[in-house]
C-alpha positions, 0 to 999 in steps of 0.5 A: 443518479448524480447530474452531469455538473456533479460527475464532471465535479468528481472527474476533476477531484480525482484529476487533481488527486492523480496529479497531487498524490503518489500512490493509489490503491483499489479495492473491493469493499463490496459486502463490508460492513460501514462500521469496519470501513469506518474503521479503515477510515480511520486508520488511514487517516491517522496515516495522512491517507484517505479512501473514497467511493467512485464509479469506474467509469468516472474514474478511467475519465479521470485516469485518461484526463491525466494521461494514464492508460490503465482502465480500472473497469476491468477490476470486480466488485465496487471501486474503492480508491485509498490514495496518499502521498507515501509510498505503497510500501508504507500504506499496504501494510495497514490495508492488508491487514483489514483485508485479513481480518475482513473476508469481503474486503479485497486489494484489486491493484494499485498504482504507482502515480510518478511512475505511471506504473500498475501493481497487481493485488496480489503484489499490493498484499505481499508488500503489506505482509513485509515487515516495516523498513526499519524492521528489515534494516535491522535484520539485514545488519544482523544477518551481516554482523552475526558471522564477525561477531561469531569469528570475533568470538572464536579468535578471543576464546583462542586468544584466552586458551593460549595465555593459559598454556 
C-alpha cells in the first residue's frame, strides 16, 4: 500500500507526463506474462515511448488536474498507460502487433493530449492495422500514376503503329 506522499508524487508525475507528451494509449495487461510485458517495454523504448502502470483513481485525479473530463475508471482491467511524444499512428502499430500476439493484452483506448480527445480502443486498433505513412503515400501515388502510365503506353503503341504504316 502506498503512502499519501507516494500517491501525491505519482499524481504529480502523471500531470507532468500529460503536460509534456502528445499521446497516451490505455491498455489492460491482466494475465499477460512478465517476459512479454518486458518485450513490449523494450519495443516501446526503441520508439522513445514508455509504459507505466497506474492506479485508475490516481490517473483520474491527474487528468482532472490537467483539465481533462475523461475518467479512466470506466475502463476495464488493470491500467497500463503508454505515453509518447509521437502521434498515435506512429505507436499504434507496435501496440496492435503485441496485442495480436498476446491475447490477454487489450487496447482500451487512447488520448490525444493536445486536442483533449478520447479515442476508443477499436479506433486505436484500426490505426495500428494501417501500413506505415510512407507505404500509404506510395500506394496513393501509384494509384494516381497507374492510369497516366497506361494512357502513355497506349499513345506510344499507337504512335508506333502509325509509323509502321
